[in-house]
PDB file of N, H, CA, C and O in Angstrom:
ATOM      1  N   UNK A   1       0.867  -1.163  -0.009  1.00  0.00           N
ATOM      2  CA  UNK A   1       0.200   0.068  -0.034  1.00  0.00           C
ATOM      3  C   UNK A   1       0.922   1.258   0.039  1.00  0.00           C
ATOM      4  O   UNK A   1       1.668   1.575   0.966  1.00  0.00           O
ATOM      5  N   UNK A   2       0.667   1.946  -1.021  1.00  0.00           N
ATOM      6  H   UNK A   2       0.061   1.688  -1.774  1.00  0.00           H
ATOM      7  CA  UNK A   2       1.547   3.250  -1.169  1.00  0.00           C
ATOM      8  C   UNK A   2       1.035   4.363  -0.460  1.00  0.00           C
ATOM      9  O   UNK A   2      -0.180   4.560  -0.418  1.00  0.00           O
ATOM     10  N   UNK A   3       1.902   5.160   0.138  1.00  0.00           N
ATOM     11  H   UNK A   3       2.889   5.000   0.104  1.00  0.00           H
ATOM     12  CA  UNK A   3       1.533   6.397   0.931  1.00  0.00           C
ATOM     13  C   UNK A   3       1.492   7.646  -0.045  1.00  0.00           C
ATOM     14  O   UNK A   3       2.447   7.948  -0.761  1.00  0.00           O
ATOM     15  N   UNK A   4       0.403   8.280  -0.007  1.00  0.00           N
ATOM     16  H   UNK A   4      -0.372   8.035   0.575  1.00  0.00           H
ATOM     17  CA  UNK A   4       0.267   9.586  -0.816  1.00  0.00           C
ATOM     18  C   UNK A   4       0.829  10.713  -0.023  1.00  0.00           C
ATOM     19  O   UNK A   4       0.178  11.116   0.942  1.00  0.00           O
ATOM     20  N   UNK A   5       1.955  11.259  -0.321  1.00  0.00           N
ATOM     21  H   UNK A   5       2.484  10.933  -1.105  1.00  0.00           H
ATOM     22  CA  UNK A   5       2.576  12.377   0.420  1.00  0.00           C
ATOM     23  C   UNK A   5       2.132  13.778   0.147  1.00  0.00           C
ATOM     24  O   UNK A   5       2.614  14.726   0.766  1.00  0.00           O
ATOM     25  N   UNK A   6       1.207  13.918  -0.787  1.00  0.00           N
ATOM     26  H   UNK A   6       0.815  13.147  -1.291  1.00  0.00           H
ATOM     27  CA  UNK A   6       0.695  15.167  -1.213  1.00  0.00           C
ATOM     28  C   UNK A   6      -0.246  15.646  -0.159  1.00  0.00           C
ATOM     29  O   UNK A   6      -1.017  14.815   0.321  1.00  0.00           O
ATOM     30  N   UNK A   7      -0.285  16.997   0.305  1.00  0.00           N
ATOM     31  H   UNK A   7       0.342  17.672  -0.084  1.00  0.00           H
ATOM     32  CA  UNK A   7      -1.073  17.484   1.131  1.00  0.00           C
ATOM     33  C   UNK A   7      -2.537  17.580   0.728  1.00  0.00           C
ATOM     34  O   UNK A   7      -2.828  17.877  -0.431  1.00  0.00           O
ATOM     35  N   UNK A   8      -3.468  17.338   1.648  1.00  0.00           N
ATOM     36  H   UNK A   8      -3.232  17.097   2.589  1.00  0.00           H
ATOM     37  CA  UNK A   8      -4.862  17.380   1.334  1.00  0.00           C
ATOM     38  C   UNK A   8      -5.382  18.854   1.312  1.00  0.00           C
ATOM     39  O   UNK A   8      -5.268  19.575   2.302  1.00  0.00           O
ATOM     40  N   UNK A   9      -5.918  19.244   0.229  1.00  0.00           N
ATOM     41  H   UNK A   9      -6.011  18.658  -0.575  1.00  0.00           H
ATOM     42  CA  UNK A   9      -6.355  20.764   0.095  1.00  0.00           C
ATOM     43  C   UNK A   9      -7.372  21.164   1.144  1.00  0.00           C
ATOM     44  O   UNK A   9      -7.356  22.287   1.648  1.00  0.00           O
ATOM     45  N   UNK A  10      -8.328  20.159   1.493  1.00  0.00           N
ATOM     46  H   UNK A  10      -8.341  19.246   1.084  1.00  0.00           H
ATOM     47  CA  UNK A  10      -9.217  20.488   2.559  1.00  0.00           C
ATOM     48  C   UNK A  10      -8.699  20.844   3.896  1.00  0.00           C
ATOM     49  O   UNK A  10      -9.081  21.808   4.559  1.00  0.00           O
ATOM     50  N   UNK A  11      -7.654  19.851   4.288  1.00  0.00           N
ATOM     51  H   UNK A  11      -7.344  19.068   3.750  1.00  0.00           H
ATOM     52  CA  UNK A  11      -7.027  20.061   5.513  1.00  0.00           C
ATOM     53  C   UNK A  11      -6.199  21.275   5.619  1.00  0.00           C
ATOM     54  O   UNK A  11      -6.131  21.971   6.632  1.00  0.00           O
ATOM     55  N   UNK A  12      -5.508  21.510   4.402  1.00  0.00           N
ATOM     56  H   UNK A  12      -5.563  20.945   3.579  1.00  0.00           H
ATOM     57  CA  UNK A  12      -4.803  22.876   4.498  1.00  0.00           C
ATOM     58  C   UNK A  12      -5.623  23.935   4.680  1.00  0.00           C
ATOM     59  O   UNK A  12      -5.208  24.845   5.397  1.00  0.00           O
ATOM     60  N   UNK A  13      -6.891  24.035   4.101  1.00  0.00           N
ATOM     61  H   UNK A  13      -7.228  23.295   3.518  1.00  0.00           H
ATOM     62  CA  UNK A  13      -7.765  25.159   4.151  1.00  0.00           C
ATOM     63  C   UNK A  13      -8.268  25.345   5.675  1.00  0.00           C
ATOM     64  O   UNK A  13      -8.346  26.438   6.238  1.00  0.00           O
ATOM     65  N   UNK A  14      -8.570  24.197   6.203  1.00  0.00           N
ATOM     66  H   UNK A  14      -8.506  23.310   5.746  1.00  0.00           H
ATOM     67  CA  UNK A  14      -9.254  24.306   7.503  1.00  0.00           C
ATOM     68  C   UNK A  14      -7.969  24.742   8.533  1.00  0.00           C
ATOM     69  O   UNK A  14      -8.132  25.595   9.406  1.00  0.00           O
ATOM     70  N   UNK A  15      -6.888  24.163   8.354  1.00  0.00           N
ATOM     71  H   UNK A  15      -6.756  23.471   7.645  1.00  0.00           H
ATOM     72  CA  UNK A  15      -5.826  24.615   9.315  1.00  0.00           C
ATOM     73  C   UNK A  15      -5.595  26.103   9.170  1.00  0.00           C
ATOM     74  O   UNK A  15      -5.354  26.729  10.202  1.00  0.00           O
ATOM     75  N   UNK A  16      -5.638  26.726   8.052  1.00  0.00           N
ATOM     76  H   UNK A  16      -5.834  26.217   7.213  1.00  0.00           H
ATOM     77  CA  UNK A  16      -5.542  28.048   7.866  1.00  0.00           C
ATOM     78  C   UNK A  16      -6.684  28.897   8.375  1.00  0.00           C
ATOM     79  O   UNK A  16      -6.452  30.034   8.786  1.00  0.00           O
ATOM     80  N   UNK A  17      -7.927  28.389   8.366  1.00  0.00           N
ATOM     81  H   UNK A  17      -8.115  27.466   8.032  1.00  0.00           H
ATOM     82  CA  UNK A  17      -8.953  28.926   8.897  1.00  0.00           C
ATOM     83  C   UNK A  17      -8.884  28.935  10.429  1.00  0.00           C
ATOM     84  O   UNK A  17      -9.316  29.877  11.093  1.00  0.00           O
ATOM     85  N   UNK A  18      -8.374  27.944  10.905  1.00  0.00           N
ATOM     86  H   UNK A  18      -8.023  27.178  10.365  1.00  0.00           H
ATOM     87  CA  UNK A  18      -8.177  27.940  12.494  1.00  0.00           C
ATOM     88  C   UNK A  18      -7.056  28.879  12.852  1.00  0.00           C
ATOM     89  O   UNK A  18      -7.180  29.671  13.786  1.00  0.00           O
ATOM     90  N   UNK A  19      -5.963  28.800  12.122  1.00  0.00           N
ATOM     91  H   UNK A  19      -5.863  28.157  11.363  1.00  0.00           H
ATOM     92  CA  UNK A  19      -4.710  29.697  12.420  1.00  0.00           C
ATOM     93  C   UNK A  19      -4.056  30.057  11.091  1.00  0.00           C
ATOM     94  O   UNK A  19      -3.355  29.210  10.538  1.00  0.00           O
ATOM     95  N   UNK A  20      -4.225  31.172  10.582  1.00  0.00           N
ATOM     96  H   UNK A  20      -4.795  31.860  11.031  1.00  0.00           H
ATOM     97  CA  UNK A  20      -3.678  31.593   9.306  1.00  0.00           C
ATOM     98  C   UNK A  20      -2.104  31.436   9.287  1.00  0.00           C
ATOM     99  O   UNK A  20      -1.403  31.919  10.176  1.00  0.00           O
ATOM    100  N   UNK A  21      -1.602  30.739   8.228  1.00  0.00           N
ATOM    101  H   UNK A  21      -2.171  30.347   7.505  1.00  0.00           H
ATOM    102  CA  UNK A  21      -0.343  30.222   8.225  1.00  0.00           C
ATOM    103  C   UNK A  21      -0.030  28.710   8.536  1.00  0.00           C
ATOM    104  O   UNK A  21       0.954  28.073   8.161  1.00  0.00           O
ATOM    105  N   UNK A  22      -1.018  28.307   9.253  1.00  0.00           N
ATOM    106  H   UNK A  22      -1.818  28.825   9.557  1.00  0.00           H
ATOM    107  CA  UNK A  22      -0.774  26.952   9.577  1.00  0.00           C
ATOM    108  C   UNK A  22      -1.075  25.897   8.486  1.00  0.00           C
ATOM    109  O   UNK A  22      -0.557  24.782   8.533  1.00  0.00           O
ATOM    110  N   UNK A  23      -1.972  26.294   7.446  1.00  0.00           N
ATOM    111  H   UNK A  23      -2.393  27.200   7.408  1.00  0.00           H
ATOM    112  CA  UNK A  23      -2.059  25.337   6.279  1.00  0.00           C
ATOM    113  C   UNK A  23      -0.943  25.451   5.393  1.00  0.00           C
ATOM    114  O   UNK A  23      -0.556  24.457   4.778  1.00  0.00           O
ATOM    115  N   UNK A  24      -0.262  26.812   5.238  1.00  0.00           N
ATOM    116  H   UNK A  24      -0.576  27.619   5.738  1.00  0.00           H
ATOM    117  CA  UNK A  24       0.949  26.830   4.482  1.00  0.00           C
ATOM    118  C   UNK A  24       2.088  25.969   5.013  1.00  0.00           C
ATOM    119  O   UNK A  24       2.783  25.295   4.253  1.00  0.00           O
ATOM    120  N   UNK A  25       2.262  26.004   6.303  1.00  0.00           N
ATOM    121  H   UNK A  25       1.698  26.552   6.921  1.00  0.00           H
ATOM    122  CA  UNK A  25       3.180  25.219   6.945  1.00  0.00           C
ATOM    123  C   UNK A  25       2.853  23.658   6.747  1.00  0.00           C
ATOM    124  O   UNK A  25       3.756  22.838   6.576  1.00  0.00           O
ATOM    125  N   UNK A  26       1.682  23.357   6.779  1.00  0.00           N
ATOM    126  H   UNK A  26       0.948  24.022   6.918  1.00  0.00           H
ATOM    127  CA  UNK A  26       1.188  21.842   6.426  1.00  0.00           C
ATOM    128  C   UNK A  26       1.613  21.523   5.064  1.00  0.00           C
ATOM    129  O   UNK A  26       2.032  20.394   4.810  1.00  0.00           O
ATOM    130  N   UNK A  27       1.533  22.485   4.119  1.00  0.00           N
ATOM    131  H   UNK A  27       1.192  23.402   4.326  1.00  0.00           H
ATOM    132  CA  UNK A  27       2.019  22.356   2.656  1.00  0.00           C
ATOM    133  C   UNK A  27       3.407  22.357   2.530  1.00  0.00           C
ATOM    134  O   UNK A  27       3.848  22.086   1.413  1.00  0.00           O
ATOM    135  N   UNK A  28       4.305  22.637   3.555  1.00  0.00           N
ATOM    136  H   UNK A  28       3.947  22.857   4.463  1.00  0.00           H
ATOM    137  CA  UNK A  28       5.748  22.753   3.503  1.00  0.00           C
ATOM    138  C   UNK A  28       6.241  23.998   3.159  1.00  0.00           C
ATOM    139  O   UNK A  28       7.426  24.168   2.872  1.00  0.00           O
ATOM    140  N   UNK A  29       5.286  25.020   3.169  1.00  0.00           N
ATOM    141  H   UNK A  29       4.323  24.882   3.402  1.00  0.00           H
ATOM    142  CA  UNK A  29       5.811  26.371   2.740  1.00  0.00           C
ATOM    143  C   UNK A  29       5.862  27.279   4.001  1.00  0.00           C
ATOM    144  O   UNK A  29       5.020  28.136   4.268  1.00  0.00           O
ATOM    145  N   UNK A  30       7.055  26.952   4.805  1.00  0.00           N
ATOM    146  H   UNK A  30       7.739  26.256   4.588  1.00  0.00           H
ATOM    147  CA  UNK A  30       7.220  27.555   6.077  1.00  0.00           C
ATOM    148  C   UNK A  30       7.458  28.927   5.982  1.00  0.00           C
ATOM    149  O   UNK A  30       7.047  29.571   6.948  1.00  0.00           O
ATOM    150  N   UNK A  31       8.079  29.642   4.971  1.00  0.00           N
ATOM    151  H   UNK A  31       8.413  29.119   4.187  1.00  0.00           H
ATOM    152  CA  UNK A  31       8.269  31.082   5.002  1.00  0.00           C
ATOM    153  C   UNK A  31       6.831  31.651   4.629  1.00  0.00           C
ATOM    154  O   UNK A  31       6.461  32.707   5.141  1.00  0.00           O
ATOM    155  N   UNK A  32       6.138  31.059   3.869  1.00  0.00           N
ATOM    156  H   UNK A  32       6.439  30.201   3.452  1.00  0.00           H
ATOM    157  CA  UNK A  32       4.645  31.719   3.593  1.00  0.00           C
ATOM    158  C   UNK A  32       3.768  31.582   4.881  1.00  0.00           C
ATOM    159  O   UNK A  32       2.867  32.358   5.202  1.00  0.00           O
ATOM    160  N   UNK A  33       4.148  30.546   5.522  1.00  0.00           N
ATOM    161  H   UNK A  33       4.879  29.916   5.261  1.00  0.00           H
ATOM    162  CA  UNK A  33       3.297  30.312   6.876  1.00  0.00           C
ATOM    163  C   UNK A  33       3.686  31.377   7.767  1.00  0.00           C
ATOM    164  O   UNK A  33       2.782  31.968   8.358  1.00  0.00           O
ATOM    165  N   UNK A  34       4.879  31.716   7.958  1.00  0.00           N
ATOM    166  H   UNK A  34       5.613  31.235   7.478  1.00  0.00           H
ATOM    167  CA  UNK A  34       5.364  32.758   8.890  1.00  0.00           C
ATOM    168  C   UNK A  34       4.842  34.144   8.402  1.00  0.00           C
ATOM    169  O   UNK A  34       4.519  35.030   9.194  1.00  0.00           O
ATOM    170  N   UNK A  35       4.784  34.268   7.132  1.00  0.00           N
ATOM    171  H   UNK A  35       5.047  33.549   6.489  1.00  0.00           H
ATOM    172  CA  UNK A  35       4.290  35.596   6.646  1.00  0.00           C
ATOM    173  C   UNK A  35       2.834  35.782   7.165  1.00  0.00           C
ATOM    174  O   UNK A  35       2.506  36.807   7.764  1.00  0.00           O
ATOM    175  N   UNK A  36       1.930  34.710   6.905  1.00  0.00           N
ATOM    176  H   UNK A  36       2.197  33.878   6.419  1.00  0.00           H
ATOM    177  CA  UNK A  36       0.576  34.737   7.365  1.00  0.00           C
ATOM    178  C   UNK A  36       0.521  34.911   8.937  1.00  0.00           C
ATOM    179  O   UNK A  36      -0.250  35.721   9.451  1.00  0.00           O
ATOM    180  N   UNK A  37       1.333  34.154   9.639  1.00  0.00           N
ATOM    181  H   UNK A  37       1.960  33.496   9.222  1.00  0.00           H
ATOM    182  CA  UNK A  37       1.262  34.404  11.108  1.00  0.00           C
ATOM    183  C   UNK A  37       1.534  35.707  11.576  1.00  0.00           C
ATOM    184  O   UNK A  37       0.975  36.148  12.581  1.00  0.00           O
ATOM    185  N   UNK A  38       2.469  36.447  10.825  1.00  0.00           N
ATOM    186  H   UNK A  38       2.923  36.089  10.009  1.00  0.00           H
ATOM    187  CA  UNK A  38       2.667  37.893  11.304  1.00  0.00           C
ATOM    188  C   UNK A  38       1.623  38.878  10.583  1.00  0.00           C
ATOM    189  O   UNK A  38       1.153  39.779  11.279  1.00  0.00           O
ATOM    190  N   UNK A  39       1.259  38.783   9.360  1.00  0.00           N
ATOM    191  H   UNK A  39       1.641  38.052   8.795  1.00  0.00           H
ATOM    192  CA  UNK A  39       0.488  39.768   8.733  1.00  0.00           C
ATOM    193  C   UNK A  39      -0.857  39.648   9.301  1.00  0.00           C
ATOM    194  O   UNK A  39      -1.398  40.702   9.635  1.00  0.00           O
ATOM    195  N   UNK A  40      -1.455  38.612   9.460  1.00  0.00           N
ATOM    196  H   UNK A  40      -1.016  37.756   9.188  1.00  0.00           H
ATOM    197  CA  UNK A  40      -2.883  38.626   9.710  1.00  0.00           C
ATOM    198  C   UNK A  40      -3.329  39.132  11.119  1.00  0.00           C
ATOM    199  O   UNK A  40      -4.357  39.787  11.288  1.00  0.00           O
ATOM    200  N   UNK A  41      -2.418  38.751  12.170  1.00  0.00           N
ATOM    201  H   UNK A  41      -1.583  38.218  12.033  1.00  0.00           H
ATOM    202  CA  UNK A  41      -2.760  39.614  13.456  1.00  0.00           C
ATOM    203  C   UNK A  41      -2.578  41.130  13.324  1.00  0.00           C
ATOM    204  O   UNK A  41      -3.266  41.958  13.919  1.00  0.00           O
ATOM    205  N   UNK A  42      -1.596  41.396  12.496  1.00  0.00           N
ATOM    206  H   UNK A  42      -1.036  40.723  12.012  1.00  0.00           H
ATOM    207  CA  UNK A  42      -1.374  42.863  12.309  1.00  0.00           C
ATOM    208  C   UNK A  42      -2.615  43.562  11.724  1.00  0.00           C
ATOM    209  O   UNK A  42      -3.066  44.621  12.162  1.00  0.00           O
ATOM    210  N   UNK A  43      -3.136  42.844  10.661  1.00  0.00           N
ATOM    211  H   UNK A  43      -2.770  41.985  10.305  1.00  0.00           H
ATOM    212  CA  UNK A  43      -4.223  43.482  10.069  1.00  0.00           C
ATOM    213  C   UNK A  43      -5.601  43.436  10.985  1.00  0.00           C
ATOM    214  O   UNK A  43      -6.534  44.227  10.847  1.00  0.00           O
ATOM    215  N   UNK A  44      -5.551  42.439  11.873  1.00  0.00           N
ATOM    216  H   UNK A  44      -4.792  41.797  11.985  1.00  0.00           H
ATOM    217  CA  UNK A  44      -6.790  42.381  12.759  1.00  0.00           C
ATOM    218  C   UNK A  44      -6.711  43.369  13.658  1.00  0.00           C
ATOM    219  O   UNK A  44      -7.763  43.912  13.997  1.00  0.00           O
ATOM    220  N   UNK A  45      -5.612  43.750  14.155  1.00  0.00           N
ATOM    221  H   UNK A  45      -4.758  43.309  13.879  1.00  0.00           H
ATOM    222  CA  UNK A  45      -5.460  44.785  15.120  1.00  0.00           C
ATOM    223  C   UNK A  45      -5.480  46.149  14.682  1.00  0.00           C
ATOM    224  O   UNK A  45      -5.944  47.061  15.366  1.00  0.00           O
ATOM    225  N   UNK A  46      -4.885  46.320  13.333  1.00  0.00           N
ATOM    226  H   UNK A  46      -4.508  45.579  12.777  1.00  0.00           H
ATOM    227  CA  UNK A  46      -4.735  47.616  12.722  1.00  0.00           C
ATOM    228  C   UNK A  46      -5.948  48.086  11.987  1.00  0.00           C
ATOM    229  O   UNK A  46      -6.038  49.273  11.672  1.00  0.00           O
ATOM    230  N   UNK A  47      -6.972  47.147  11.668  1.00  0.00           N
ATOM    231  H   UNK A  47      -6.898  46.183  11.923  1.00  0.00           H
ATOM    232  CA  UNK A  47      -8.166  47.486  11.023  1.00  0.00           C
ATOM    233  C   UNK A  47      -9.431  47.261  11.872  1.00  0.00           C
ATOM    234  O   UNK A  47     -10.545  47.315  11.351  1.00  0.00           O
ATOM    235  N   UNK A  48      -9.261  47.020  13.127  1.00  0.00           N
ATOM    236  H   UNK A  48      -8.356  46.977  13.550  1.00  0.00           H
ATOM    237  CA  UNK A  48     -10.395  46.586  13.960  1.00  0.00           C
ATOM    238  C   UNK A  48     -11.211  45.505  13.526  1.00  0.00           C
ATOM    239  O   UNK A  48     -12.401  45.437  13.833  1.00  0.00           O
ATOM    240  N   UNK A  49     -10.577  44.579  12.762  1.00  0.00           N
ATOM    241  H   UNK A  49      -9.610  44.634  12.512  1.00  0.00           H
ATOM    242  CA  UNK A  49     -11.217  43.361  12.444  1.00  0.00           C
ATOM    243  C   UNK A  49     -11.469  43.112  10.993  1.00  0.00           C
ATOM    244  O   UNK A  49     -11.404  41.988  10.493  1.00  0.00           O
ATOM    245  N   UNK A  50     -11.767  44.239  10.312  1.00  0.00           N
ATOM    246  H   UNK A  50     -11.819  45.151  10.717  1.00  0.00           H
ATOM    247  CA  UNK A  50     -12.291  44.222   8.889  1.00  0.00           C
ATOM    248  C   UNK A  50     -11.265  43.646   7.928  1.00  0.00           C
ATOM    249  O   UNK A  50     -11.602  42.771   7.131  1.00  0.00           O
ATOM    250  N   UNK A  51      -9.972  44.130   7.982  1.00  0.00           N
ATOM    251  H   UNK A  51      -9.698  44.841   8.630  1.00  0.00           H
ATOM    252  CA  UNK A  51      -9.023  43.299   7.077  1.00  0.00           C
ATOM    253  C   UNK A  51      -8.657  42.124   7.652  1.00  0.00           C
ATOM    254  O   UNK A  51      -8.217  41.257   6.897  1.00  0.00           O
ATOM    255  N   UNK A  52      -8.734  41.899   8.794  1.00  0.00           N
ATOM    256  H   UNK A  52      -9.091  42.603   9.408  1.00  0.00           H
ATOM    257  CA  UNK A  52      -8.350  40.609   9.454  1.00  0.00           C
ATOM    258  C   UNK A  52      -9.062  39.456   8.829  1.00  0.00           C
ATOM    259  O   UNK A  52      -8.479  38.426   8.490  1.00  0.00           O
ATOM    260  N   UNK A  53     -10.425  39.675   8.680  1.00  0.00           N
ATOM    261  H   UNK A  53     -10.899  40.511   8.956  1.00  0.00           H
ATOM    262  CA  UNK A  53     -11.237  38.632   8.065  1.00  0.00           C
ATOM    263  C   UNK A  53     -10.867  38.247   6.793  1.00  0.00           C
ATOM    264  O   UNK A  53     -10.795  37.070   6.441  1.00  0.00           O
ATOM    265  N   UNK A  54     -10.586  39.373   5.965  1.00  0.00           N
ATOM    266  H   UNK A  54     -10.644  40.329   6.251  1.00  0.00           H
ATOM    267  CA  UNK A  54     -10.180  39.214   4.523  1.00  0.00           C
ATOM    268  C   UNK A  54      -8.896  38.389   4.377  1.00  0.00           C
ATOM    269  O   UNK A  54      -8.788  37.450   3.589  1.00  0.00           O
ATOM    270  N   UNK A  55      -7.864  38.850   5.261  1.00  0.00           N
ATOM    271  H   UNK A  55      -7.952  39.613   5.901  1.00  0.00           H
ATOM    272  CA  UNK A  55      -6.719  38.201   5.239  1.00  0.00           C
ATOM    273  C   UNK A  55      -6.798  36.775   5.752  1.00  0.00           C
ATOM    274  O   UNK A  55      -6.057  35.892   5.321  1.00  0.00           O
ATOM    275  N   UNK A  56      -7.704  36.578   6.671  1.00  0.00           N
ATOM    276  H   UNK A  56      -8.306  37.295   7.021  1.00  0.00           H
ATOM    277  CA  UNK A  56      -7.825  35.174   7.080  1.00  0.00           C
ATOM    278  C   UNK A  56      -8.269  34.262   5.993  1.00  0.00           C
ATOM    279  O   UNK A  56      -7.664  33.212   5.772  1.00  0.00           O
ATOM    280  N   UNK A  57      -9.379  34.659   5.264  1.00  0.00           N
ATOM    281  H   UNK A  57      -9.870  35.512   5.443  1.00  0.00           H
ATOM    282  CA  UNK A  57      -9.844  33.820   4.139  1.00  0.00           C
ATOM    283  C   UNK A  57      -8.914  33.723   3.049  1.00  0.00           C
ATOM    284  O   UNK A  57      -8.769  32.656   2.453  1.00  0.00           O
ATOM    285  N   UNK A  58      -8.264  34.776   2.740  1.00  0.00           N
ATOM    286  H   UNK A  58      -8.383  35.643   3.225  1.00  0.00           H
ATOM    287  CA  UNK A  58      -7.084  34.852   1.629  1.00  0.00           C
ATOM    288  C   UNK A  58      -5.996  33.638   2.000  1.00  0.00           C
ATOM    289  O   UNK A  58      -5.545  32.869   1.152  1.00  0.00           O
ATOM    290  N   UNK A  59      -5.684  33.608   3.299  1.00  0.00           N
ATOM    291  H   UNK A  59      -6.050  34.233   3.988  1.00  0.00           H
ATOM    292  CA  UNK A  59      -4.728  32.629   3.705  1.00  0.00           C
ATOM    293  C   UNK A  59      -5.276  31.360   3.609  1.00  0.00           C
ATOM    294  O   UNK A  59      -4.534  30.483   3.168  1.00  0.00           O
ATOM    295  N   UNK A  60      -6.625  31.006   3.984  1.00  0.00           N
ATOM    296  H   UNK A  60      -7.228  31.718   4.342  1.00  0.00           H
ATOM    297  CA  UNK A  60      -7.109  29.798   3.750  1.00  0.00           C
ATOM    298  C   UNK A  60      -7.231  29.292   2.373  1.00  0.00           C
ATOM    299  O   UNK A  60      -6.976  28.124   2.078  1.00  0.00           O
ATOM    300  N   UNK A  61      -7.648  30.239   1.482  1.00  0.00           N
ATOM    301  H   UNK A  61      -7.855  31.188   1.722  1.00  0.00           H
ATOM    302  CA  UNK A  61      -7.690  29.978  -0.032  1.00  0.00           C
ATOM    303  C   UNK A  61      -6.382  29.792  -0.619  1.00  0.00           C
ATOM    304  O   UNK A  61      -6.253  28.954  -1.511  1.00  0.00           O
ATOM    305  N   UNK A  62      -5.398  30.475  -0.223  1.00  0.00           N
ATOM    306  H   UNK A  62      -5.503  31.156   0.502  1.00  0.00           H
ATOM    307  CA  UNK A  62      -4.037  30.136  -0.908  1.00  0.00           C
ATOM    308  C   UNK A  62      -3.456  28.812  -0.437  1.00  0.00           C
ATOM    309  O   UNK A  62      -2.750  28.121  -1.172  1.00  0.00           O
ATOM    310  N   UNK A  63      -3.771  28.481   0.806  1.00  0.00           N
ATOM    311  H   UNK A  63      -4.343  29.043   1.403  1.00  0.00           H
ATOM    312  CA  UNK A  63      -3.434  27.108   1.404  1.00  0.00           C
ATOM    313  C   UNK A  63      -3.976  25.989   0.561  1.00  0.00           C
ATOM    314  O   UNK A  63      -3.287  25.071   0.114  1.00  0.00           O
ATOM    315  N   UNK A  64      -5.285  26.143   0.378  1.00  0.00           N
ATOM    316  H   UNK A  64      -5.844  26.889   0.740  1.00  0.00           H
ATOM    317  CA  UNK A  64      -6.030  25.231  -0.441  1.00  0.00           C
ATOM    318  C   UNK A  64      -5.632  25.255  -1.828  1.00  0.00           C
ATOM    319  O   UNK A  64      -5.469  24.144  -2.332  1.00  0.00           O
ATOM    320  N   UNK A  65      -5.452  26.179  -2.503  1.00  0.00           N
ATOM    321  H   UNK A  65      -5.585  27.082  -2.094  1.00  0.00           H
ATOM    322  CA  UNK A  65      -4.878  26.389  -3.851  1.00  0.00           C
ATOM    323  C   UNK A  65      -3.509  25.662  -4.114  1.00  0.00           C
ATOM    324  O   UNK A  65      -3.260  24.916  -5.061  1.00  0.00           O
ATOM    325  N   UNK A  66      -2.718  26.008  -3.146  1.00  0.00           N
ATOM    326  H   UNK A  66      -2.920  26.614  -2.377  1.00  0.00           H
ATOM    327  CA  UNK A  66      -1.277  25.370  -3.287  1.00  0.00           C
ATOM    328  C   UNK A  66      -1.393  24.024  -3.134  1.00  0.00           C
ATOM    329  O   UNK A  66      -0.783  23.279  -3.902  1.00  0.00           O
ATOM    330  N   UNK A  67      -2.143  23.554  -2.183  1.00  0.00           N
ATOM    331  H   UNK A  67      -2.638  24.159  -1.559  1.00  0.00           H
ATOM    332  CA  UNK A  67      -2.230  21.932  -1.970  1.00  0.00           C
ATOM    333  C   UNK A  67      -2.829  21.255  -3.099  1.00  0.00           C
ATOM    334  O   UNK A  67      -2.469  20.127  -3.434  1.00  0.00           O
ATOM    335  N   UNK A  68      -3.790  21.951  -3.734  1.00  0.00           N
ATOM    336  H   UNK A  68      -4.082  22.868  -3.461  1.00  0.00           H
ATOM    337  CA  UNK A  68      -4.402  21.366  -4.973  1.00  0.00           C
ATOM    338  C   UNK A  68      -3.489  21.189  -6.112  1.00  0.00           C
ATOM    339  O   UNK A  68      -3.557  20.200  -6.842  1.00  0.00           O
ATOM    340  N   UNK A  69      -2.533  22.251  -6.289  1.00  0.00           N
ATOM    341  H   UNK A  69      -2.478  23.054  -5.695  1.00  0.00           H
ATOM    342  CA  UNK A  69      -1.667  22.313  -7.436  1.00  0.00           C
ATOM    343  C   UNK A  69      -0.586  21.166  -7.228  1.00  0.00           C
ATOM    344  O   UNK A  69      -0.022  20.672  -8.204  1.00  0.00           O
ATOM    345  N   UNK A  70      -0.319  20.765  -5.957  1.00  0.00           N
ATOM    346  H   UNK A  70      -0.777  21.166  -5.164  1.00  0.00           H
ATOM    347  CA  UNK A  70       0.785  19.703  -5.770  1.00  0.00           C
ATOM    348  C   UNK A  70       0.415  18.293  -6.147  1.00  0.00           C
ATOM    349  O   UNK A  70       1.239  17.386  -6.028  1.00  0.00           O
TER     350      UNK A  70
END
């Protein structure tokens, strides 16, 4: 039984919804993960939440998209 080492897009998206950047780390893209770990809280605080939601969703979408491409 062969193991599929490709990341699951659904898991990547859910991880990034829970904590932006976590899905990118799951995909093996640690620098992108760190970027989202830093940028998302900054936008949450700097925009009183408005841009934080947008950034949060973009992080999940990019994690999903990258996992799907692999």
